[in-house]
C-alpha positions as CSV (number, residue, x, y, z in Angstrom):
1,M,95.8,136.0,138.6
2,S,94.2,139.5,138.6
3,H,90.8,140.2,137.1
4,S,92.4,142.3,134.4
5,I,94.6,139.4,133.3
6,L,91.6,137.0,133.3
7,R,89.7,139.5,131.1
8,A,92.6,139.7,128.7
9,V,92.8,135.9,128.4
10,A,89.1,135.8,127.8
11,C,89.3,138.4,125.1
12,C,92.1,136.6,123.4
13,A,90.1,133.4,123.4
14,L,87.2,135.3,121.8
15,L,89.1,137.3,119.3
16,G,91.3,134.4,118.2
17,F,95.0,133.9,117.2
18,A,95.4,137.3,115.6
19,T,94.7,139.1,118.9
20,V,97.3,136.9,120.7
21,S,99.9,137.6,118.0
22,A,99.3,141.3,118.2
23,A,99.7,141.2,122.0
24,Y,103.2,139.8,121.4
25,G,104.0,142.3,118.7
26,Q,103.8,139.7,115.9
27,T,102.1,140.1,112.5
28,P,100.0,137.1,111.7
29,A,101.2,135.2,108.6
30,A,98.9,135.5,105.6
31,A,97.2,132.3,104.5
32,P,98.6,131.1,101.2
33,A,96.3,131.9,98.3
34,L,94.7,128.9,96.5
35,P,95.7,128.7,92.8
36,D,93.4,130.1,90.1
37,F,92.9,127.5,87.4
38,T,90.9,129.6,85.0
39,G,93.8,130.5,82.9
40,I,94.9,126.9,82.5
41,V,91.4,125.9,81.5
42,Q,90.9,128.7,79.0
43,Q,94.2,128.0,77.3
44,N,94.0,124.2,77.1
45,A,90.3,123.3,76.9
46,P,90.1,123.8,73.1
47,A,92.8,121.1,72.7
48,V,90.9,118.5,74.8
49,V,88.5,116.3,72.9
50,H,85.6,114.0,73.7
51,V,86.2,110.5,72.3
52,E,83.4,108.2,71.2
53,A,84.2,104.6,70.1
54,K,81.5,102.5,68.5
55,Y,81.4,98.7,68.5
56,N,79.3,96.3,66.6
57,G,78.2,92.9,68.0
58,Q,81.5,91.2,67.5
59,N,83.8,93.8,69.0
60,Q,83.5,95.0,72.6
61,P,85.4,97.6,74.6
62,S,87.9,96.0,76.9
63,L,86.6,96.0,80.5
64,R,89.3,96.6,83.0
65,G,87.5,98.7,85.7
66,M,89.0,101.9,84.3
67,P,87.2,105.2,84.1
68,G,85.7,105.8,80.7
69,Q,84.6,102.3,80.0
70,M,81.2,100.6,80.1
71,R,81.2,98.1,82.9
72,P,79.5,94.7,83.0
73,S,76.7,96.2,85.0
74,D,75.8,98.8,82.3
75,P,72.5,98.2,80.5
76,G,72.8,96.0,77.5
77,M,76.2,94.6,78.5
78,P,76.7,90.9,78.9
79,D,77.9,89.6,82.3
80,D,81.2,88.5,80.8
81,P,81.9,90.4,77.5
82,Q,85.3,88.9,77.0
83,A,83.8,85.4,77.2
84,E,81.1,86.4,74.9
85,I,83.7,87.5,72.3
86,L,85.2,84.0,72.5
87,R,81.8,82.4,72.2
88,R,81.1,84.3,69.1
89,F,84.5,83.9,67.6
90,F,84.9,80.2,68.2
91,G,81.3,79.2,67.5
92,M,80.3,78.4,71.1
93,P,76.8,79.0,72.4
94,S,76.1,82.7,72.1
95,M,73.7,85.4,73.4
96,P,71.2,87.1,71.1
97,S,72.5,87.9,67.6
98,P,75.6,90.0,67.7
99,R,74.3,92.0,64.8
100,E,71.6,93.4,67.1
101,Q,74.1,94.6,69.7
102,K,75.7,98.0,69.4
103,H,77.8,99.5,72.1
104,T,79.6,102.8,72.6
105,S,82.6,103.7,74.8
106,L,83.1,107.3,75.9
107,G,86.4,108.8,76.9
108,S,88.6,111.8,76.6
109,G,91.8,112.7,74.7
110,F,94.0,115.7,73.8
111,I,95.5,117.0,70.6
112,I,99.3,116.9,70.6
113,S,100.0,118.3,67.1
114,R,98.4,120.9,64.8
115,D,98.1,118.3,62.0
116,G,95.7,116.2,64.1
117,Y,97.5,113.6,66.2
118,I,95.5,112.9,69.4
119,L,96.5,110.9,72.5
120,T,94.1,108.8,74.5
121,N,93.9,105.5,76.4
122,N,94.0,102.2,74.5
123,H,91.1,100.9,76.6
124,V,88.9,103.7,75.3
125,V,89.2,102.6,71.6
126,D,90.4,99.0,71.9
127,G,88.7,97.0,69.1
128,A,86.4,99.8,68.0
129,N,84.8,99.8,64.6
130,E,84.5,103.5,64.4
131,V,86.1,106.4,66.4
132,T,85.0,110.0,66.4
133,V,86.3,113.0,68.4
134,R,84.3,116.1,69.3
135,L,86.1,119.4,69.9
136,Q,85.1,122.3,72.1
137,D,83.7,124.2,69.1
138,R,81.3,121.3,68.6
139,R,83.1,120.0,65.5
140,T,82.9,116.2,65.2
141,L,85.8,114.6,63.3
142,T,86.4,111.0,62.3
143,A,89.6,109.6,63.8
144,K,91.8,106.7,62.7
145,V,93.7,104.6,65.2
146,I,97.3,105.0,64.1
147,G,98.7,102.6,66.7
148,T,98.2,101.3,70.2
149,D,100.2,99.9,73.0
150,P,98.1,97.8,75.4
151,K,100.9,97.4,78.0
152,Y,101.1,101.2,78.5
153,D,97.4,101.6,77.7
154,I,98.2,104.2,75.0
155,A,96.4,104.9,71.7
156,L,97.5,107.4,69.0
157,L,94.7,108.7,66.9
158,K,94.8,110.9,63.8
159,V,92.1,113.1,62.2
160,S,92.7,113.7,58.5
161,D,90.5,116.7,58.1
162,G,92.1,118.7,60.9
163,D,94.1,121.8,60.0
164,N,96.0,124.1,62.4
165,L,94.2,122.5,65.4
166,P,94.8,123.8,69.0
167,T,97.3,121.8,70.9
168,V,98.4,121.2,74.5
169,S,101.8,121.9,75.9
170,I,103.8,118.8,76.9
171,G,105.5,119.0,80.3
172,D,108.0,116.8,82.2
173,S,106.4,114.3,84.5
174,R,109.8,113.5,86.1
175,T,109.7,116.9,87.9
176,L,106.5,116.1,89.7
177,K,106.5,116.0,93.5
178,P,103.9,114.8,96.0
179,G,101.8,117.8,97.2
180,Q,101.8,119.7,93.9
181,W,98.6,120.9,92.5
182,V,97.3,119.2,89.3
183,L,94.2,119.7,87.2
184,A,92.2,117.3,85.0
185,I,89.9,118.2,82.0
186,G,87.7,115.5,80.6
187,S,84.2,114.1,80.0
188,P,83.1,112.1,83.0
189,F,79.8,110.3,82.3
190,G,79.7,112.2,79.0
191,F,79.7,115.7,80.6
192,D,82.2,117.4,78.3
193,Y,84.9,119.7,79.5
194,T,84.5,119.0,83.2
195,V,87.3,120.4,85.3
196,T,88.5,118.8,88.5
197,Q,91.6,119.5,90.7
198,G,93.6,118.0,93.4
199,I,97.2,117.3,94.4
200,V,99.8,114.7,93.5
201,S,99.5,112.0,96.2
202,A,102.5,109.9,95.2
203,I,104.8,109.3,92.2
204,G,106.3,106.1,90.9
205,R,103.3,104.1,92.0
206,N,103.3,100.5,90.7
207,L,100.1,98.5,90.7
208,G,101.8,95.1,90.5
209,S,102.2,92.4,87.9
210,S,98.4,92.0,87.3
211,D,97.8,95.5,85.9
212,Q,100.2,97.4,83.7
213,P,103.4,96.3,85.5
214,Y,105.6,98.4,83.1
215,T,104.1,101.7,84.2
216,S,105.0,103.8,87.2
217,F,101.8,105.8,87.8
218,I,101.2,109.2,89.1
219,Q,98.7,108.9,92.0
220,T,96.5,111.9,92.6
221,D,93.3,112.7,94.6
222,V,91.8,114.5,91.5
223,P,88.2,113.4,91.1
224,I,88.3,111.0,88.1
225,N,85.3,109.0,86.8
226,R,84.2,107.0,83.8
227,G,84.7,109.2,80.8
228,N,87.9,110.9,82.1
229,S,90.0,108.1,80.7
230,G,92.5,109.4,78.2
231,G,92.2,113.0,79.3
232,P,95.1,115.2,80.3
233,L,96.5,115.9,83.7
234,F,98.0,119.5,83.9
235,N,100.5,121.1,86.2
236,L,100.2,124.7,87.4
237,Q,102.2,125.8,84.3
238,G,99.4,124.5,82.1
239,Q,101.5,121.6,80.8
240,V,100.3,118.0,80.4
241,V,102.2,115.8,82.8
242,G,100.0,112.7,82.7
243,I,97.1,110.8,81.1
244,N,94.2,110.0,83.4
245,S,93.8,106.2,83.2
246,Q,92.6,104.4,86.3
247,I,90.8,104.7,89.6
248,Y,90.9,102.6,92.6
249,S,87.2,101.7,93.3
250,N,85.0,98.9,94.4
251,T,81.9,100.7,93.1
252,G,83.0,102.1,89.7
253,G,83.0,105.6,91.1
254,Y,85.7,107.9,92.4
255,L,86.9,107.1,95.9
256,G,89.8,109.6,96.2
257,V,92.6,107.5,94.5
258,A,93.3,108.0,90.8
259,F,96.2,107.0,88.6
260,S,97.7,108.8,85.6
261,I,100.3,107.5,83.1
262,P,103.3,109.8,83.1
263,I,103.5,111.9,79.9
264,D,107.1,111.0,79.5
265,V,106.1,107.3,79.1
266,A,103.3,108.2,76.8
267,M,105.3,110.4,74.5
268,N,108.1,107.8,74.3
269,A,105.4,105.4,73.1
270,V,104.1,108.0,70.6
271,R,107.5,108.4,69.0
272,Q,107.9,104.7,68.6
273,I,104.5,104.2,67.1
274,K,105.1,106.9,64.6
275,T,108.5,105.6,63.6
276,K,108.2,101.8,64.0
277,G,104.4,101.2,64.3
278,Y,104.9,99.6,67.7
279,V,106.6,100.1,71.1
280,S,109.7,98.1,72.0
281,R,110.7,97.5,75.6
282,G,113.8,96.3,77.4
283,Q,113.8,92.9,78.9
284,L,116.1,91.2,81.5
285,G,114.7,87.7,81.5
286,V,114.2,87.3,85.2
287,E,111.2,86.3,87.3
288,I,111.2,88.3,90.6
289,S,109.4,88.5,93.9
290,P,109.3,90.9,96.8
291,V,111.9,90.6,99.6
292,T,109.8,89.3,102.5
293,D,110.4,89.7,106.2
294,D,111.3,86.0,106.4
295,M,114.0,86.6,103.7
296,V,115.3,89.6,105.6
297,K,115.7,87.4,108.7
298,A,117.1,84.4,106.9
299,L,119.7,86.4,104.9
300,K,120.4,88.9,107.6
301,L,119.5,91.8,105.4
302,D,119.3,95.4,106.6
303,N,115.8,95.9,105.1
304,G,113.3,94.5,102.6
305,T,114.2,96.7,99.6
306,G,115.1,95.3,96.2
307,A,113.8,92.5,94.0
308,A,114.6,88.8,94.7
309,V,115.4,86.8,91.6
310,V,113.2,83.6,91.5
311,S,114.4,82.3,88.1
312,V,116.4,83.3,85.1
313,S,115.3,82.5,81.5
314,P,118.0,80.5,79.7
315,G,119.8,82.5,77.1
316,S,118.3,85.8,78.3
317,S,120.2,89.0,79.0
318,A,120.3,88.3,82.7
319,D,121.5,84.7,82.1
320,K,124.3,85.9,79.7
321,A,125.4,88.6,82.3
322,G,125.6,86.0,85.1
323,I,122.6,86.9,87.2
324,Q,121.4,83.9,89.2
325,A,118.3,82.7,91.0
326,G,118.6,83.8,94.6
327,D,120.3,87.1,93.8
328,I,118.7,90.2,95.1
329,I,118.7,93.1,92.7
330,L,119.3,96.3,94.7
331,T,119.7,98.9,92.0
332,Y,119.1,99.1,88.2
333,N,121.0,101.7,86.2
334,G,121.7,103.7,89.4
335,E,118.0,103.7,90.5
336,V,117.5,102.2,94.0
337,L,114.7,99.6,94.0
338,G,112.4,100.3,97.0
339,Q,110.3,97.3,96.1
340,A,110.3,94.5,93.5
341,S,107.6,96.2,91.4
342,D,110.0,99.1,90.8
343,L,112.1,97.0,88.5
344,P,109.8,96.2,85.5
345,P,109.0,99.8,84.6
346,L,112.7,100.7,84.7
347,V,113.7,97.8,82.5
348,S,110.9,98.3,80.0
349,M,111.9,102.0,79.5
350,T,115.5,100.9,78.7
351,K,116.3,100.9,75.0
352,P,117.1,97.3,73.9
353,G,120.8,96.8,73.3
354,S,121.8,99.3,76.1
355,K,124.4,98.3,78.6
356,V,123.1,98.9,82.1
357,P,124.8,98.4,85.5
358,V,122.8,96.2,87.9
359,Q,123.8,96.0,91.6
360,I,123.0,92.6,93.2
361,L,123.4,91.0,96.6
362,R,124.8,87.5,96.5
363,A,125.9,85.5,99.5
364,G,126.0,88.6,101.6
365,K,128.2,90.6,99.2
366,K,127.2,93.4,96.8
367,Q,128.5,93.4,93.3
368,I,127.9,95.3,90.1
369,I,127.0,93.3,86.9
370,E,126.8,94.9,83.5
371,V,123.8,93.7,81.5
372,T,123.1,94.2,77.8
373,V,119.3,94.6,77.9
374,G,117.3,92.5,75.5
375,E,114.0,93.3,73.7
376,M,110.7,92.2,75.0
377,P,108.5,90.3,72.4
378,R,106.1,92.7,70.7
379,D,102.5,92.7,72.0
380,A,100.5,90.7,69.5
381,K,97.4,92.9,70.3
382,A,99.1,96.1,69.4
383,V,97.5,97.9,66.4
384,D,99.9,99.1,63.7
385,N,98.2,101.0,60.9
386,T,101.4,102.8,59.8
387,S,102.5,100.2,57.3
388,S,99.3,99.9,55.3
389,A,101.3,100.2,52.0
390,T,102.6,96.7,52.7
391,S,99.2,95.2,53.4
392,A,97.5,92.9,51.0
393,H,94.1,93.9,49.6
394,A,93.6,91.8,46.4
395,G,91.0,89.1,46.9
396,S,90.7,89.9,50.6
397,A,88.8,93.0,49.7
398,A,85.7,90.9,49.3
399,L,86.3,89.3,52.7
400,G,86.4,92.7,54.3
401,M,90.0,92.5,55.6
402,T,93.6,93.4,54.9
403,V,96.7,91.6,56.2
404,R,100.4,92.3,56.8
405,A,103.5,90.2,57.3
406,L,104.4,88.9,60.7
407,D,107.6,90.3,62.3
408,A,110.0,88.1,64.2
409,D,108.9,89.3,67.6
410,T,105.3,88.5,67.0
411,R,106.2,85.0,65.6
412,H,108.3,84.4,68.8
413,Q,105.5,85.5,71.1
414,L,102.9,83.3,69.3
415,D,105.4,80.4,69.0
416,L,105.1,80.4,65.2
417,K,107.7,79.2,62.8
418,P,109.0,81.2,59.7
419,G,106.5,80.8,56.9
420,E,103.5,80.5,59.3
421,G,100.7,83.0,59.1
422,V,99.9,86.6,58.3
423,A,98.4,89.1,60.7
424,I,95.1,90.9,60.0
425,S,96.0,94.6,59.8
426,G,92.5,96.0,59.2
427,I,88.8,95.1,59.2
428,T,87.4,96.9,56.1
429,G,84.0,95.3,55.5
430,Q,81.1,93.5,57.1
431,V,82.0,90.0,56.1
432,A,85.1,89.9,58.4
433,A,83.5,92.1,61.0
434,Q,80.4,89.9,61.3
435,A,82.6,86.8,61.7
436,G,84.2,88.4,64.7
437,L,87.7,88.8,63.2
438,Q,89.9,91.5,64.7
439,Q,93.0,93.4,64.0
440,G,95.9,91.3,65.3
441,D,94.4,88.0,64.6
442,V,96.7,85.7,62.7
443,V,95.5,83.8,59.6
444,L,97.4,80.4,59.3
445,M,95.5,78.8,56.5
446,V,93.0,79.7,53.7
447,N,90.9,76.8,52.4
448,Q,93.5,74.4,54.0
449,R,96.4,76.1,52.2
450,K,99.1,77.4,54.5
451,V,99.8,81.1,54.2
452,G,103.0,82.5,55.5
453,S,103.4,85.7,53.5
454,I,101.4,88.4,51.9
455,D,102.0,86.9,48.5
456,A,100.8,83.5,49.6
457,F,97.6,85.1,51.2
458,R,97.0,87.1,48.0
459,E,97.3,83.9,45.9
460,A,95.0,81.9,48.2
461,T,92.3,84.5,48.1
462,R,92.6,85.4,44.4
463,G,89.3,85.2,42.6
464,V,87.1,85.3,45.7
465,K,83.7,86.6,44.6
466,A,80.1,87.0,45.6
467,G,78.6,83.9,47.0
468,D,81.9,82.2,47.8
469,T,82.6,80.7,51.2
470,V,86.3,80.8,52.4
471,L,87.5,78.8,55.3
472,L,90.2,80.4,57.4
473,L,92.3,78.9,60.2
474,V,92.7,81.8,62.6
475,R,95.0,82.2,65.7
476,R,94.1,84.6,68.5
477,G,96.4,84.5,71.5
478,D,97.0,80.8,72.3
479,Q,93.8,79.6,70.6
480,S,93.2,78.6,67.0
481,N,89.9,77.7,65.2
482,F,88.3,77.6,61.8
483,V,86.2,80.6,60.7
484,A,84.1,80.5,57.6
485,L,83.5,83.7,55.7
486,T,80.7,83.8,53.1
487,V,80.6,86.7,50.7
488,P,77.0,87.9,50.3
489,P,75.5,87.7,46.8
490,G,75.9,90.9,44.8
491,K,78.9,92.1,46.9
């Protein structure tokens, strides 16, 4: 090789790729410009709110390791707050007086209508005694929890004194693809209107049966921390495509993996909460498990996709349609199941009563079975404040609570018979609050009298006055216990 050629090679190495390209008559490709997020922020920040939920000693924020919540390691928090609630409620040995313990949960949210509806996470406001939101213009407004859905981790708030408020634009989360840019606005650690960006890492991410099995999350690498919960995730068109909800972390801080609830799922929940006061979901009535490698070998399957049916509930939709234990569900309503955890979100989003084709593999043969989807029992913890007109006040006003009638789904879920119990629809005073009663608790008896309707509860509490003590038999989840409420003198 001549000295001139060697010199040319050395020059190319020093000058870089552009010199090499020029030597071959090529124009170097321009590097793609990074997106400018300033327009999105300026347009949407006024519709993002800082959410503050306050709790007295009896009520505590739910602790699920999500951003935006106080964790057990936070100052002043008991090691096991959920156990502490049970100790207070059921009269077990307790920590220092709950009246002395006050806690605050911080999160984010966004305004979806000019008349003051706000969307956030359920875990931000779950069980709160007071909720306020702060706007970018520093206004602080009191918010009412209109309804919640713990399974989707959605809460719908409403500010009554809001008028012509700024709103976000709702997008379509179904159009998202891995690699697309996304942007979050929220209040991590209380720092209002913090903007972070990243890309969509994956879509349709299921976290398994232990944590929101009915949600197919959007996974991103957007930096999300405590306080971002309930905040919006935007696409490059400035539209909300998700609600920032969870992070994968063993420290409580951001590690590069964040999860957002698709806005399509959230808005479906909002519509149902507004119209019915709760969210209904489809249900097949099957217990499923992943298709393991051993199953692939034993059944001579092509791969491990699908959901293996472990058992079928008698009388369920699946049972009536002829689905059997041992079947492998391959597709649901035309959607291929890559893994077993893909099935619950698809079924839950199906309107109860719909007829859906389900492809199964049985004894080596594929077949299509049409299933009429049933309805999942209503979540007993869901808050419904939309039907307050049917609540009983009467003598219960002195007790600091209102009640509503139980619907059939809630009775079924709690294994209650017709004529058993009324649900607490609101905590309106200190007497009920200091006793640890919560929305969703079911009152079975008042002073040893069974109450199975609003009228019966009204009659049983009629004439309650200052100084009286009322004994309630209260059901929470699968536990029942007696709770005594004493109305303070002069109240």
